[in-house]
N, C-alpha and C positions, 0 to 999 in steps of 0.2 A: 504493500500500500504506500509506504514512504521509503525512499532509498536515497542515501547520501553517499557520494563517492569523492574521495580525495579532498575533503574540505581543509582549507588552509586559512587561518586568520592570524594576523600580526598586528600588534599595536606598537608602532615605532619599531625599534630593534627587537622587541620581544615577540617570539612566536608562541601563540596561545593554542592553536590547533595545527598539527602537522600531518597532513594527508590522512585525515580521519574518515573512515568509511563505516557507516552503520545502516541498518535497515530494520523495519518493523512491518509485520503483516497484520491484516485484519484478524482479530481473535487472539492477538499476542500482546503480552505485557513484558516490556524490555526495561531492565534496570540499568541505569548509568551510574557506575561506581568509581570511586577514586578519592584521593585526599583533597583537602582544600587547595585550590589553585591548580588542580589537574586539568581543568578545561571543561568541566561538566556543564556549568551554567552557560558558557559561551557556545558550546555545542547545541544545547537546547534552544538558546536564543536564535541561532542560525536556522535551526530546523523550523522554528516558529515564524521566521521572516522578520525577526526583531533585531538582527545584527547582520552586518554586511560581510560578505566573503571576499577574501583576496583571490581565492581560486577554488575550484570544485563545482560539483553539480548536485542539485537536490531535485528529486522527482516525487510527485504524489500521483499514484496511479500511472496513467500514460502521459501526464502533463508535467512540463518543466515548471517547478514551483516558483522559480524566480521570474518567470514570464507572466504569472497570474497577476491580475489586478489585486490591490490590497483587500478589497471587499470579498473577492473570491477566496483569497487565502483565509480570511477571517471566518468564512462560512465552513471551510473544510478542516481547519486546524485550530484547536483551542489551546491556549497557553496560560499556565499559571506560574508567574515568576516567583522567585525565591522570597522576595520581600514585597508583596503587593501592598498598595496603599489606597485608601479612600480619603479624599481631602475634605469631604463634607459629611455632616451627620445624617446620612441617608438611612431610611429604614432597611432592614435586612432583606426584605422581599424585593425591594427595588434594586439593591446591589446585585442580588442573584439574577434579576431580570436583565441586567446589563449584558449577560451572556447571550441574550436573544437579539441584541441590536443588529448583528450582521444579517439576520433573517427577516427583518421587518422593514416597512417603509421608513424613510428618513424622518417623516413628519410625526411618526407615532412615538410617544414618550414611553419611558420605562414604567410609569404608573399604570398605563393601560395593559402592560404585559405581565405585571407582577403576579397576577392570578391565573396566568396561562397554565395549561396542564404540564408543560415542560418545566416551568419554574416551580410549581407546586411539588412535582415529583423530585426535583433536585433538592429542594428544602427538606423533604421527608427523608431522602436518602442520606443526607448529611446530618440528620438529627438536629436541625435548627428551625423547624417549622413552628415550634412552640414559642419562639420569640421573633417571629417574622416581622412584627410591627415595631420592634425596638430599633433604635438607631445604632449604627455600628460603633459610635464613640463610647457606648456603654458596655461593650463586650470585653471579655477577657481575651488574652492572646490566642488561646486555644479555640474559643468560640469564633473569633474573627477568622482563624485559619479554616474552619469548617464552612463558614459563609463563603469564603473565596473558592473553596472546592465546589460549593453549590453553584456559584456563578459559572465555573468551568463546565459542569455537567449540564447546565441549562441550555448551553449552545448545541448539544447533541452533534458534535463534530465527528468527522471520520477518524481524525487522529487527535488524541489527547496528550498534551505535553505538560508535565508538572515538575517543577524544580524544588526538590526537598519539601514536599507538601506536608510531611508529618513531623517536621523539626520542632514545632511549637506545641505538639499535642501530647497528652498523657498516654500511657501505654494502651489502655483500651481503645481510645479513639484513633491511635496509630493503626491498630488492627482494623478498625472500622473503615478507615480511608483505603487501606490496601484491599479490603473486601469490596469496597465500592469500585475501585479501578478494575479489579478482577471481574466484577459483574458486568462492567461496561464492555470489556473485551469479549465476554460471552455473547454479547449482542452483535458482535462482528466488528467492533471498533478496535483501533490500534492504540496502544498507550506506551509512552516513554516516560520514565520517572527517575529523577536523580535521587539517590538514597545514600545515607550513611549507616543505616541499620542493616547490617549484613544478614542477620538472622531472618528479617522480614524479606529481604531480597531473595534469600535462599528458599523461603517458604512460598512466595507468591509469584516471582518472576519466571517466565518461560525461558528467557535468556538474559544474560547480563553482559554488559560491555564495560571493561575496566580500562580507565585512562590513567596515564602517568606522564606528567609534564607535557600534556598536549598530544600524546600518542596513544593509540590503542595497543595495549600489551596483551590482552586476552579477550575473547568473547566466545560465548557458547552457553550451554546449560549450566545453571548454578552448581549442580552436583559435581560437575567436572571442573569448573573454573575456580570455584571458591575453595582453594586449597592453600596451604601455608606458603608455598613458593611464590605464587601470584600475589597474595595479599601482602607478604613481606616486601615485595618489590613495589607494589602500588602505594603503600603507606610509609615506605622507608623506615620500617620497624620490624624487629623480629616478631614472628607470629606463630602460634600453635593452634591448629584446628582440630577440634574433636566434635563428636556428635553424641547427644543424649536423647534417647527416644526419637531419633531421626532429626532432631533440631540441631542446627549448626551453632557451635560455640567457638568464636575466634578470640583468643587471648593474645593481646599485644604487650610487648615490653615498651619502654619509652622510645621515642623517635631517635634515630641515629644522630640527627643533627643536635637534638637536645642533649644526648649523652656526650657528644663531642664538645658541646659548649661548657 
């Protein structure tokens, strides 16, 4: 459904992505893993059309993604950035309704869309329907993160891209979000998600892509890729991997740079 080949991004003399190739098919949840600064956010921004490429190609279906008009991109690909912001004290239901904007006439406001079936279903899925009329400035960090996930789901895009959507959530809601993303892929959608929680990546992702300093160092099924050698290289730290009742447990020593300091 979406395929990227040899993506290169540089900021001045700094290479952020170096010939990165990834793909995701309908019905598939792909995890993007790696240390801070590995290039995960830049990769997802490029795939969402929110960052420019120096080189490489991105296709969605049979279309060249970069040739699509912005409104066509927004209808087909939904993007949840790592640190989303809402500048005004809008009601939760209207924030979620923003996800419908690419699908409606320009003159129709979000207040008319807030009770649409797509928005109502998204609010229910993210467990935020019970405070739909509250304004977002009254929410906790975890509640706000779930509202942003509802906005993503309301768009009903072909491809869902989420950058660390569980970082501000408590453990039960982290599982809820991964269940939501998995449920969306069962409907035939494709999903890419940046994660730091390796156990959830192992549990939910069909494939993982591991980045290190802007390069793909491994990709494939989690059961094959998430082993000590790959993780030690990815995070620049000694790692031991075990499993308990089938669940991945990755134990890291301190980072090598920290030990040398």
